[in-house]
N, C-alpha and C positions, 0 to 999 in steps of 0.2 A: 204548705208551701204552694206558691202560685205556679201556674203553668209556665209563666215567663222565667221564673227562678229555676224551675226544673230544666227548662230548655237551655238556660244559660249555663247551668252546671254540666249538662250533657255536652255542650259546645266546648266548655273548658276541658273536659275529659278527652274529647276528640282531639283538640289542639295539643294537649299534653301527650297523647298517644302518638300523634303525628311527629312531634318534636323528638320523642323517644325513638321512633322508627328512623327519622332522619339521622339521629346520632348513631344508631346501630348500623345504618348503611355507610355512613362516613367511617366508622370503625372497621367495617369489613373492607372498604376500599383501601384504607391505610394498611391493613393486614395483607391484603392482596398485593399492594405495591411493594411491601417488604419482602414477600415471598418471591415476587417477580425479580426484584433487585438481587436477592440472594441467588436465584437461578442464573441470572446474567453474570454475576461474579463467578459462580462455579463454572459456567461455560467458558468465560475468559481464561480461567485457570487451566481448564482442560485443553483449550487451544494453545495456550502458551507452553504447556508441557509437551503437547504433540509436536509443536514447532521445534522445541529444543531437541526432542528425540530425533526428528527428521534431520536437523542440522548435524547432530552427532553421528547419525547413520551415514549421511552423505560424506562427512569428513572422514569417517573410518573407511568407507568404500573408496574414496579418492586416495587415501594413504595406501590402501592395499593395492589399488590399481597402479599407483606409482612404483610400488615395490615390485609388482609383477612385470611392469614395463622395464624397470632397471635390470631385473633378472633376465628377462628375455634379451635385452640389449647385450648383456654380458655374455649370454650364450651365443648370440649371433656373432659377437666380436671374436669369441674363442673359435667358433666354427670357421669364420673368415680367416683367422690367423692360421688355422690348421690347413685350410685349402690353399692359402698362399704358400705355406711351407711345402705342401705336397707338390704344387705346381712349379716351385722353384728347385725341386730336387733334381739334380742333373741326371742321375741314374734313371729316375722315372721318365724324365723327358726323353732320354735315349731309347728306353724300351718302347715308349709310345711312337716315337719316330720310326723305329724299326718295324713296328706292327703296321704303320701306315705305308711304309715302303714295301713291305711284303704284300699287302693288299693291292697296292698300285702295280706291282710288277708280276703278280701271278695272273694266270689266265682266268677270265671271268667264268664262273660256273653257272649252271642253270638258275641258281637262287639269286645271282647278281643281275641277271638279265631281266629288264622290266618290260 
């Protein structure tokens, strides 16, 4: 075989190897793109689940807060009604007025002098 023929065959082997290498690189790039897309989809799923959990937690907390506020309002209304009842009791009012009258009409002691 001539040197030109040997050189030609060597060039063909080099070109064939280069084509194989390019095909392998393209295959790796495609596999990497698939892995990357799968990771993105997994991340989107994680984010969606986290958002759903946050919404559920906020909803539950808001409901609990509303219940506590309603309970507190009920307690305040009950306490207010009791206070009104006590203040409108004629006997209590008479006792308080008597105590005020006694304080106003008795001599001021050393503790009352400022």
